[in-house]
N, C-alpha and C positions, 0 to 999 in steps of 0.2 A: 534493346526493348524500352519503349518510353515508360516513364513513371506514371502509373495509372491513378495515383491519388490526386494530383492536381487536376487531371481530366475529369474524374468523378466529382470533385469538389465544384468545378466550374459548371457541371451539368445538374447539380443538386437543385438549384432554384428553378431552372426551366422545367425540370421534371415535376417538382412540387407544385408549380403553377398549373401544369397540365393535369395532375392528379386532382387538385382542388377544383378545377373547372369541371372535370368529369363527375366528381362527387356532387358538386352543386347541381348539375343538370339532372342526374339520376335521382338525387335526394329530393329535389323539388318535385320531380315527376311522381315519385312514389309517395311522398308525404304531404305535398302541398306547402311545405315550409319554405321560407326565403332561402335563396341560394347562398347568400352571404354567411348564413349560420354554418353551413357545411364548409365554406372556405376557411373559417376560423378553426374549426375542429381539425382539419387537415394540417393547417399551419402549426397548431399546438402539438399534435401527435408527432410530426416530423422534425420538430425543433431540436436543437442541440441537447438541452437538458433531458429530453424524453428519448426518442429513438436515435438522436444524434446524426440525422441525415443532413439537416440544414446547417451550414456553418453560420456562426454568429456574425452578422454584418456590422462591422465597426467603421462606419463611414462608407464611402464608395458609392457604387451605382444603385444598389438595392434601396437604401434609405432615401436617396434622392428621388428615385422613381416612385417610391411610396409617397413622398411629398408632392410629386407632380400629380399623382392620382388623387390625392386629397385636395390639392389645389383646384383641379378640374371640378371636383364635387362642390368645393366652397364657392367657386365662381358661379356655378349653376344655382347654388342656394342664394347667393347675393343677387343674381339676375332675376330671381323670382320674388324678391322682397319688394313690396309696394309701400313706399314711405307715405304716400298720400293716404292710404288706408289707415296706417298707424296714426296719422295726424287727425283723421276724421273720427277714429275710434281709439282714443288714448287708453282706454281701459285694458286693451290687449297688452300694451307695453307695461302698464302698471302691474298687471297680473304676472308678467314675466319677471319684473323686478322683485315682486314680493316672493314668488316661489323660489327664485335664485337665492335671495338673502336667507329665506327660511331654511333652504338646503344647506347653505354655508354654515349657519349657526348650529343646525342639528348635527351635521357630520363632524364639525369641530368638537362639539361637546362629547360626541360618541368616541372620537379618537382619543381625547384627553382621558375619558373614563377607561379606555383600554390600555392606558399607560403610554400612549404615543407622545414623543417629545413635541413641545409646543410648535416649533417651526415646521416640523413634518405634518402636524395636524392642520396648520394653516394651508400648506400646500395641498394636502388631501382634500380639505374643505373647498379650496378654490377649484380643483379639478372636478369635484362632485357637482358643482354648479352647472357644468356643461351638459349638453346633450349632443351625442355624436352625429354630426351632419352626414357623415358617410353612410351610416346606417339608415337615417331618416330619408335622405334623398334617394338612395338605391331601392329601398323598399317601396317608397311612393311611386317611383318610376316603374318598378316591376309590377306593382299592383294596378298601375294606371288610375290611381284614386284621385278624386277631386271633390271639393266641398268645403264647408266651414271648418271642420276638424282638420282637414288636410292643410288648409292655408294657415290656420292658427299654429299648427305644429311646425310648419316651415318658418314662420315669422319668430315664434318663440325660440326655436333652435338657434337661429341666427343671433338673437339677443343673448341667449345663454352663452354662446361661444365668445362673444365680445366681452361679456362680464367675467367669464372664467379666465380668459387670457389676461385681462387687466389685473384681476386679483392674483393670479399665479405669478405674473411678472413682478407685482409689488412684493409678493413673498420671496421671490428669487432675489430681488434687489435688497430686501432686508437681510437675506442670508449672506449675500456678498459683503454688505456693510459690516455685519457681525463677524465675518470670517477674516476679511482683509482690512476693515476700517477704511475703505475707499469710498467716500461719499459720491464722487463723480461717477465711478463705475456703477455704483448702486442705482443712481438716478438714471443713467443711460440704459441699464438693463430693465428698469421698471416702467419709465414713462417716456423717455425720449425715443427709445427703440420702437414703442408702439406708435408714436406720432409719426416717425419717419416711415414705418411700414404702411401706415394708413395713407400718407401722402403719396408714396410710391404707387400703391394700388390705384389711387384716385387718378394719378397721371395716366396710367395705362387705361383706365376707364374712359378718359377723355380722348386719348390718342388713337386707340384702336377703332372706335366708331368713326372718328374723323377720317382715318385711313380708308375704311370701307366706303365712306361717302365719296371720297376722292376717286375711288375705282370706278364709280358711276356704272355699276353693273347690278341692277336690282335682282338678277337671278343668281347672283353669287352666293354660294353657301358660306355662311360665316363660321362653320365648324372649325375648319383648319386654321383660320386667322385667330380665333379665340384660343384654340388649343396651343398654337405656337406662342401666343402672347403669355399664356399661363406658364408654359415651360420656361420661357425667358424670365418671367417674373419670379418664379421659384429659384432659378439659378442666381438671379441678382440678390434675392433674400439670403440665400446660402452664403454668397460671397461677401455681403455686407453685414452678416450677423443679424438680419432683420427677422421678423415673424412672418413666414409664408402663410400662416393662417389668416392674420389680419390683412395682409396685402392682397391676397387673392379674393377674400370676401369683399374688400373694398372695391376691387376691380369689377367684380360682378355687379355690385350695387350701383356704382357710378355708370357703368356701361348701360345698365337697364334704363336709367333716366336720361341717357344721352343717345338712345337708340335711334337708328335711321331706318328708312324703308328698304331693308334688304330681307331676304328670306331667313326664316328662323334657323338657328343652329340646331343640329340634331340633339334631342334630349338625351342626356347621359354621354354625349360625345361619341355616340355610335360604338363601333367595334373597338376603337382605341380606348374609350372609357370602360368598356366591359373587361378588356384585358387587364388594364391597370388596376381596376377594382379588385380583381382576383389577387393580384400581387399585393395590393394594400392590405387586405384582410389576412392573407397568409403571413405577410411580414409582421403585422401587429400581433397575431397570436404566437408567432415564433419567438417573441421576446419574453414569453412567460415560462416560468420554471415550476414544474409540478410540485416540488417539495415546498416552495413558498406559497403556492396556491393552496396546498393542503393545510399549511400552518395558519393561513389567514382565513380559513373557511367560516368560522363563526362571525368574525369581524366583518367579513364580506356580506354575509346574510343580513346582519344588522344594518349596514350602510345601504344595501339595496332596498331594504324595507323602508328605511328613513327617507331615502330619495323619492321612493314611490309615493309615500304619504305626503311629504312636503310639496312636491311638484303637483300632484293631483289636487291636494287641498288648495294650493295657491291659485291654480287656474280655475278650479270650480268655484271658489269664493267670489270671483269677479265674472262668472259666466253670464248671469242675467244682465249685469251692467254693460257687458260687451256685446250683448245681442244674441246669445245662444242659450239653450236649455242647460239645466244642471248636468244632465246626462252627457251632453256633448262636451261640456266643459271638463267633466271628469275623464272622458275618453281622450281628450286632447292632453290632459295632464298625464295620464297613463302612458301615452305615446311618447312622452319625453324621457322615458326610462333609459334608452340606449346611451352608453357612455364610452365604451372601451377604446375604440380606435383614436378618438380625440385625445383622451387621457394618455394613451401610450405614446403617441407622437409628440405631445408636449413634454413628456418625461425624457424622451430620446433627445429632443432639442436642448433641454436643460442639461442633460448629461454631457452632450457635445460641447456645451458652453462651460463645462467644468464644475457644475453644481452637483457635487458628488453626494450630497445629502439625499438626492432622489433615490439612491440605492436602498435607503431605509423604507421607501414606499413599495418596494418589491414584495414586502410581507403582505400587502393587501392586493396582490396580483389576482387573487380569487375574485375580487370585485369585477375586475376587467374580464376575466374568463367567463364568469356567469353572464355578464351582459354582452360579451362577444357572441355567445351562443343563443341566449334567450332574448336579448334585446330586440333583434329583428322579428322574432316570433311575437313579442308583446305588441310592437307597433302594428304588425300585420293584423293581429286580432282586433286591436283598437279601431283600425280603419274599416275592417269588415263589420264590426258591431255598430259603427257609425253609419253603415250602409253607404259608404262612399267609394266602394270597389265595385266595378261592373260585374254583374252576376254571371257573365260569360267567362270570367277569369278562371283558368284551370286551378289556380291556387285556392280559389274560394270553394270550388266543387270538392277538391280533395280534402281541404282542411275543415270543412263544415261538419 
């Protein structure tokens, strides 16, 4: 008789993804809330530290598939960034820089006040600068929103991600130097790695549109070509120790500005994107431990509140200068609240690179869980209040 344990273990992730998808569909239908909030709840409940159903993925296919899913979302985010708009209206970029720096300073001071070690505080402050592109892009696609707030949120999210990755890698380089006194390795992990990742993504951004142009088929759907390119780019990033976050974002950004006259790729990469999104949010939530979540509850609430104040205040302060009302500036700032998936994946990448100090950051896992569940709801409500969601949306009818 075959051993059932390996069989059941191999089936755990497929069943978890199926359960999460069902929960998301029925949860959205009954409550009007974003599907991805339910994906996160299922992943957290089924995780090893909770019910113990999902095995802990230590490398292998699941983390890489999660990175592919994240890469597809980052590519789409980069493809929707309009650099011309940022040059015409520089106050948008300035507001993003101000709110990111304000968030970094506020979270660092809060972490120090809670007795967190300095290096861990720097890492936490760096992560807190970010806004999760996975949450932002999926909710915007699900709501089919469009308008000034939507576009500002997309552009500020991309800027926040770049700043957060840069700051986090500098902190990682500092940790490597302090731990091993290896200046070369520290510089590689902080600056050179980002530059090479950026260059690799830019090369893909030039090569793939050129390939599509060479096919000379204007009816060719670019979805498959872009998806395959993202998968290849993530694999190269893994093999070379590069940042898949930076490389895929750069790929999308360069590809947009080198676009040719072919039909648009499917928004969200169609069924493939939907499937991988379920896996991404289940995986991200499955890395959290309820005991550490409970231990970091108060710390989490303070950080969530600080991020909300600094990001909302930073964007709202430049609202009139950038051409929108105070109200829309405030709503754009509120919509920058989601964080979880981005932070969790950066921590996983750092752990796989041997930066064991990130284990100390698990004590603030409650921040990630709070924003895993409530982040999508916050951005959904901000878009609805900004009146940028079509009134025929079922989510709007249920949630109103």
